[in-house]
N, C-alpha and C positions, 0 to 999 in steps of 0.2 A: 578484481572485477570493478574497474573504474567506470563511473557514470559520466561519460563525456558528452553524450547526446540524449537529451530529455525530450520525450514526446508528452506534451501537456494537452489533454483533451478537455474541452469545456463546453457547457451548454449555456454559458454566460449567466449562471445563477448568481444570486447575491453572494458577495465575498469571494467570487472566483478569482478576481485579480489579487486579492490579499493572499489567497492560497498559492498562487503562482509566485509571488514575491518571496514567500517563505521557502519555496523550493529552490530559488536562485542562489541560496547560500551554498548550494552544491558547487559553485564556482571555486570555492576554497579547497575542494576535493578533486578539481580537474574538469568541471563542466565547461564545455566550449560552445555548444550549440543547443538551441531551444526550438522545438518544432511545435507551433501553436496549431491545434486542430479543432475544427468545429464541423460536426456532421449534421446536416439537415435531413431528418428522416424523410424517406421517399414519400410517405403517405401525407406529409405536410405540404407537398407541392404537386400532388396528383389529384386530378378531378376525376374521381373514381366512376361516377355515373356515366361519363362520356369517354372514359379510357384515355384521356389526354393529360398533359402536364400544364399546369398553370404557369406559363413562362414568366409572367410579370411578377408573380409571388416569388418564384424561384430566383429571379434576378435581384429582387429586392432583399431577400434573405441573405443572399451571397454578398451583396454590396454592404449590407449592414454589418455582417460578420468581419469583413475585411476592414472596414472603418474602425470597428472596435479593437481589432488586433493592432491596427496602426496607432491608435491612441495608447494602447498598453505599451508598445515598443518605444513610442516617443517618451512616455512617462518614465519608463525604466531607464532609458538613455544610458546604456552601458556598451561602449564600443568594444569591450573585451568579449562580448557574447555575440554570436551569430544567431539571428532569428529567421525562421522560415514560417510562412503561413500556408495552411492548407484548409480550404473550405470545400467539403464534399457533400454530395447528395447520395444517399443510399442507406444500407443497414449500418447502424452505428458501430457494432462490434467488429464487423468485417472491414469497415473503412479504417477503424483505429489500427487493427492488426496489419492491414495493407500498408498504411502510412508508416508504421513502425519498421516494417521490412524494408520499404523503399528508402527510408531516411537512415537506415542502419542505427536505429535508436538503441540505447543501452538500458533505458528505463521508461516505462509507460506510467503516467500519472492519470488516474481517473477519479471522478468525484462521486459524491453521494447525493441523495435527494431526501427531502423531508418526508417523514411518514406520518407523524402526528404533530399536534400543537407543541409538543415538547422537543421537536426536532430530533427525535430518536433516529438513529442511523438505519437506513434501509439499503440493502445491497440489491440493486436492480438486476433484472435478467441479463442485460447487455454487459454489466460489470462482471457478473458471474461467468459469462461466456468468455470474456477477455481473460479473466483469471484462469479459466480452465484451459484455454488454447494457446496462451502466450508462451513463446519460448524464451522470453526475457523477463526480468523482474517487473512486477506491477505494484505500484503504490496506490492504495486507496486513501485519498487525502480527505481530511476533515478539519477545516479551519476553525469552525466554531460549533460546539456541540453542547446541548443541554442533556444531562443524564442524572440518574438517581443513584446515590451512594449513602449507605447507612441511614436510610430514611430521609435524606435531604435531597432537594432539587438543586443541582449545581450547574454552572456554565463554565465551560473550559475553552480557551482560545489556544489553538495549537500553532505557535509561531516558530519557536526554536526546535523544530521537530527532529533534527539530527543529533541533538545534544547528548541524550542518554538513551540510546536504543536498547530495548530488551530483546535478546535473541532467545526464542522458545525452541529448544532443540529436541529432536527425537532420535538424534544420532544417525540419521539417514544421510545419503549423499547430498540431497538438496539442502539439508541443514548445514552441511559443511560448506556448500557454496554460499549459503546465507551468511555464514561466519566470514567468509572471504569478502562478501559485499560490505558488511559493516566495518571490517578492518580497512577496506578501501576508503572509508570516510574519515580516515585519520586526521585530516586537516580540519574536521568539523566537530568530531565527537569529544566529549569531556570524559565519558566512561561508557564502557560496554557492559551491560548486565547480561550475563550468561545464565540461563535457567533451564531446568528440566523438571517435568512433572511425571511422577510415577502414577499413572492413571489407575483410577479405582477399578476399572474393568480388568486391567492386567493383574492387579493384586488380588482380585477376588479368588477365594479358595486356595490361596497359597499359604503355606505354613510360615511361622515366624522366622525360621532359619533361612528359608528361601528369600523372603522379603528383605532380611538383613543383608544377604549376599547381593541382591540387586541394588540395594541402597549403596553398598560399598563400591560396586562397579560404577554406578552413576556418578558418585563423588569423584572417582578417578577420572572419568570421562570429562566432567566439568573442569577439573584441574588441568587437563590437557588442553581444553579449549581456551582456558584463561591464560595458559603459558603462551599459546600462539598470539593472543591479544597483547600480552605484555611484551613479547619479543618484537612486536610491531611498533612498540613505543606508545601504546594506548593503555590507559588505566582500565582495570577490569574488576568485577566482583561476581561471585557465583552464588546461586540459590537452588536448592533442591526442595521440591514440595511433593506431597502426596494427596490425592483426591481426584475430584472431577476436573479433567484437563482444562476445559475452557474457563471455568470459574477460578481455578488456581492461577492460570496465566494472567487473567485480568487482575486478580488480587495482587499478584507479584508486581504487576506494572504500577499499581497504585501505591503499594506499600513502599516501593523503592524509587519512586519519582521518575519512572520511564517517560520519555517523550514520544516514543514510537514502539510498536511491536513488530518484530521481524520473524517470519516463519519460512521454512523450506516447504515447498509444495511436493508432497510425496505422491507417487502414482497409485498407491494402494488405496482402495476404497474411494477413489476420486469420483466414480460414477455415483455411488451412494451420496458422497459429499455434495456433488452438483445438484442432485435432486432433493436430497433430504436435509442437507445442511451439516457439514462436518466441522472440524475444529477451526480451520481458517475462515470458513463462511461465518460461523457463529461469533468468532472474535471480531471479525469485520463488522458484524451486525450489532454486537453488544458493547464493544470497547469504545470509549470516547477518544482513543488515540488513533492516529494514522496507522495503517497496517501495510507492511511491505512484504510481499509474497515472492519468493525466489524459486524458480523451477529447477 
C-alpha cells in the first residue's frame, strides 16, 4: 500500500506548514505528488439575511489561500515532488473526499484544533466524518501537542512521525491492511511495534484457562505479524497487553517510544463509534501522537 499521492488539508492554523514538512519525508517511501487543499466554509462567504454570496470576500479568501500555497511550494523547493493546489468553497468534509477521489490520493492528512489552553486534541465533526467515510487511509496530524502524563504537563513535537509506528491490531482485515501500509513505509521506518490488547470487556467473566488460551493465540498472531515485517526487511517488536483498550494502546505507545499510532478501521460498532466515541476516536482524542486510520 504505497503512499504516492498525499492530500494535505489545511485551515492555515499555526504550525500547519511544519506539519506538512514532516509528512514530506514520505518521499523516501515513494511519495510523488502532494495535493494542497483549503476549503472555505460556505457560511463564511454567504450573506445569509439577503441570501447572496459575498463575492468580494470569496475572491479575497481564495486569492489569499493560493498565495499561501505558492509561498509553501516555493519554500519547499523540491523538483522531485509535484504540487497541486485546490481551494474550494463548500462543506469541508465533502470537499476533502471529493478532492481525494478526483486526485486519486492514497492518503488524506487532516489536522486538529485547540480545545483548551493546554492544546488538548479535539477531533472535530468534519474530521470524524472524513474518518468514517473515507475509502483510503486518513492521518490525523498533530505537530505540537501539550498533554498530561504521570502528573506532569508535557509538550511534544511530532517531527519524525514515520520512524517508529505502533500498529494496534485487532486481527481484522483492516488491521492486516494497516500492517501492509506500515510495511510500505520501509524506506522510512526504524522499527514497527506490533501490539494487541486483550480488552477488559472481552475477558470479563472468562475463566483462567480460557484467558490463557486466548493469550497463547494472540502471541502466535503477533509472531506471524512480526515475521511479515521481518521478511520485508524491517525491524519489529511485539507487545501483548490486557486491560482497557484505549488506555493500554496509549500506554504502549509511550512505554516503547512510538512516533505514530496505526489502527485498522473496522466496520463493527462504527455507528456507535461515530456518535459515542470508539477506540480510534478516543485514541485520536487522547493520544499526543499522530493517528493513522486504515479502512
